[in-house]
Residue, then its C-alpha position, 0 to 999 in steps of 0.5 A: m887510484s893508480r892505473s896499471r900501465k901497458l908495457h909496449h916492448r920494442p923489438t931489439a936490434a937482434r930480433r929486427w935483424s933475425s926477421a930481416l934475414l928470415v925473409p930472403i932465406i925463406g924465399a931462397l928455399l921456395l926457389l930451391a924446392p922442386a917444382p911438380a913435374q910437367a907432362a910432356t908430349f912425345s911424337g915421332t916415328l917408331a925409330q925416334a921413339v925407341a931412341a927416346v927410351p934410355t938404355a940401362a941394365e934391368a935390375n929386378t932385385g926386390y921385386d914383389r907384385t904386391l908393391f904395385k897396388h892394382w885394380v883399385d877404384a880410383n874414382g869411387d864409382c865401384q868399378n875398379a881399373r879392370a872393370e873400367v878397361l873391360i867397359s872401355e874396350a868392349e865392342p859397341d854392338t854387344p850390350l854389357t851385362y854385370t854381375t849385380s844391379g850396381k854394375c860394379t863387375v862386368s859379366t858379359g859383352r864382347w872383346f877382341s884380343y888383338y894378340d891372337r885375334v880372338s873374340w870373347t863374350l865372357a869377361s872371365d876369359v879376358d885378362i887385363d894385360h899390363m903392356v909393360p909387365l909390373a916386374e919389367a917396370w920394376g927392373s926398368g926404373a919403377s923400383g925407385w918410385t914412390a908407392a903412389r906412383r907404382e899404384a898409378y902405373a898399375n891402374d893407368l887409365g890415362d892411356y889406353r896402351t898401358l892396360v890391354g884386354v887380351t885372351d887370358n891364356v895368352n896373357q899368362s904365356k906372356s907373363d913378365q916377358g919383354p919383347s926380346t923373349w915374347l911377342p904376340t902372334y899378330d900385329k907385332c908392329r902395333y905391339v912394339a909401338e905400344w910397348v915403347a909408348v908406355k916406356i916413354r910415358w912412364g920414363l922407363t928404360a930398356d936393356s940392350a937385348e930389348k933395345s935390339v929387338l925394338n930397333s929391329y922392328a923400328s927399321t921395318c914398321s911404319n908406326t908412329v908414336t904419340v904419347t904424353t908423359a905421366 
């Protein structure tokens, strides 16, 4: 009885060459692939911080608030970004209450709005202000971001200056304005320093009118700025 033979095909010269060529090509592609951005920390005077913000014309074309998905529950604990800020900024001497036993939505506590130096006990009287408004962020560079980065910005809990609990009607009066047209009644130096910190954290630009106001305050305010990029 004849036995069938297993045929062992030897690689041709062409195949050996193609395999040899693929290794360095793949290696080169891996070297060319962009590495993930590394967080960096800035620390300096307010004047140095203002200088670190690039100057560029603001371009708000195409802005829509829905492009920044906000008040998400990123860690899945049922408390969205608004609730997380309310909990974080609540005065420790007043216990928080919630609308349900699940403690998902804050009802009462005590919060101090430094913009107008007023305290509130109802969470409904407190707005969470995007220090650099969403429209301002869009016109200062966020228009070129991915949807995921815009969402991360709109819900940034990694730096207390990005989201600030303030009196609701004061936040509404601020709306989408920058420092060249709106500043809080009190603590302007703190506000300007926090504004600049957020711009540095997220790699945003400032237009010439904004830069002029920021430089004016930087010349008289003693604040320093330390911030880690996002």
